[in-house]
Residue, then its C-alpha position, 0 to 999 in steps of 0.5 A: m786687593d782685598k786680601a792686601f787691605d785685610m793683611i794691612r788692617d790685621l798688621v796695624s791692629g796687632l801692632t796697636g794691641i802690642l803698643v797699648g800693652v806696652i803703654g799699660l806696662g809703662v804706666v805700671a812701671g812708672i808707678v812702681f819704680d817712681n819714673n826711674a824705670w830704664f825703658f818706661g820712665g817717661v810713659l806716665g809723665n807723657l800720658l799725664g801730659v796728654i790727659q792735661q792737654l785734652g782737659d785744657a781743650g774742653i769739649v774738643g778734648l772730650l771729643a778727641a778722647a772719645l774718638l781715641y777710645k773708639l779707635l782703640k776699643 
């Protein structure tokens, strides 16, 4: 049973790493191609929207950002 949980944790960790890389690539593509990139066009706008929402939430947004940072670190 422990092996199953370890396998699922490794799978989720690997997918998270891939998605973080894709988000980074999307941000760079959005900056370079001015949000006109085929696949990555909306990533930068969506990321800025999330940052705006966290900023508007005040201390709760700060706690949510800290939690996300801890989870992705």
